[in-house]
C-alpha positions in Angstrom: -32.9 -11.5 -34.9 -34.9 -8.8 -33.1 -37.4 -9.4 -30.4 -39.8 -6.9 -28.8 -41.7 -8.0 -25.7 -44.4 -5.8 -24.5 -46.6 -7.6 -22.0 -47.2 -11.0 -20.6 -43.8 -12.3 -21.7 -40.8 -13.4 -19.7 -38.6 -10.5 -20.9 -40.0 -7.1 -21.8 -38.2 -4.7 -24.1 -36.1 -5.0 -27.1 -33.5 -7.7 -27.5 -31.3 -8.6 -30.4 -29.1 -11.6 -31.1 -27.2 -13.1 -33.9 -28.1 -16.6 -34.9 -26.1 -19.2 -36.6 -26.2 -19.5 -40.4 -27.6 -23.0 -40.2 -30.5 -21.7 -38.0 -31.1 -18.8 -40.4 -31.3 -21.3 -43.3 -33.9 -23.3 -41.3 -35.9 -20.2 -40.8 -35.7 -19.3 -44.5 -36.8 -22.8 -45.5 -39.7 -22.6 -43.0 -40.9 -19.3 -44.5 -40.6 -20.8 -48.0 -42.4 -23.9 -47.0 -45.2 -21.9 -45.5 -45.3 -19.5 -48.6 -45.0 -16.7 -46.0 -44.6 -13.9 -48.6 -48.0 -14.8 -50.0 -49.8 -14.4 -46.7 -52.4 -11.7 -46.4 -51.2 -8.7 -44.4 -53.5 -7.2 -41.8 -53.2 -4.4 -39.2 -56.2 -5.2 -37.1 -55.5 -4.7 -33.4 -57.6 -5.8 -30.5 -57.4 -4.5 -27.0 -56.6 -6.9 -24.2 -55.9 -9.8 -26.5 -52.5 -11.2 -27.3 -50.9 -10.3 -30.6 -48.0 -11.8 -32.5 -46.2 -9.8 -35.2 -43.8 -11.4 -37.7 -41.8 -9.3 -40.1 -39.4 -10.8 -42.6 -37.3 -9.4 -45.5 -35.7 -11.4 -48.2 -34.7 -10.8 -51.8 -36.1 -7.2 -51.8 -39.4 -8.4 -50.4 -40.8 -7.4 -47.0 -43.8 -8.9 -45.3 -45.4 -8.1 -42.0 -48.2 -10.3 -40.5 -50.2 -9.9 -37.3 -52.3 -12.4 -35.4 -54.7 -11.2 -32.8 -58.4 -11.0 -32.1 -59.0 -14.6 -32.9 -58.0 -18.1 -31.8 -54.4 -19.1 -32.6 -53.6 -20.0 -36.2 -50.7 -20.3 -38.5 -49.1 -17.0 -37.6 -48.8 -18.1 -33.9 -47.6 -21.5 -35.0 -44.9 -19.9 -37.2 -43.9 -17.6 -34.3 -43.4 -20.6 -32.0 -41.2 -22.2 -34.7 -39.2 -19.0 -35.1 -38.7 -18.8 -31.3 -37.6 -22.4 -31.2 -35.1 -22.3 -34.1 -33.7 -18.8 -33.2 -33.3 -19.5 -29.4 -35.6 -16.6 -28.4 -37.9 -18.9 -26.5 -36.2 -17.9 -23.3 -37.5 -14.4 -23.7 -41.1 -15.4 -24.4 -42.0 -18.4 -22.3 -43.2 -17.7 -18.9 -41.6 -19.7 -16.1 
């Protein structure tokens, strides 16, 4: 698991951690349930608004999605789920 915090997060910078196989399996199921690899890719960036990037690779496929410039939607919801399952919430949530 790789985390990159840039601004308005508890921990800035790059962090990496290994997660348990059972948690990895939960994340894979979540991506499958959400049909993540069929989501539309976008690279639209907005200044002074939060962004969430999710990149996943599996079975020779790679997908990168970005949420920004709009009210929170499914990318942000998936990011929260990834943070919860992987244990990276401690780097994101402000005290």
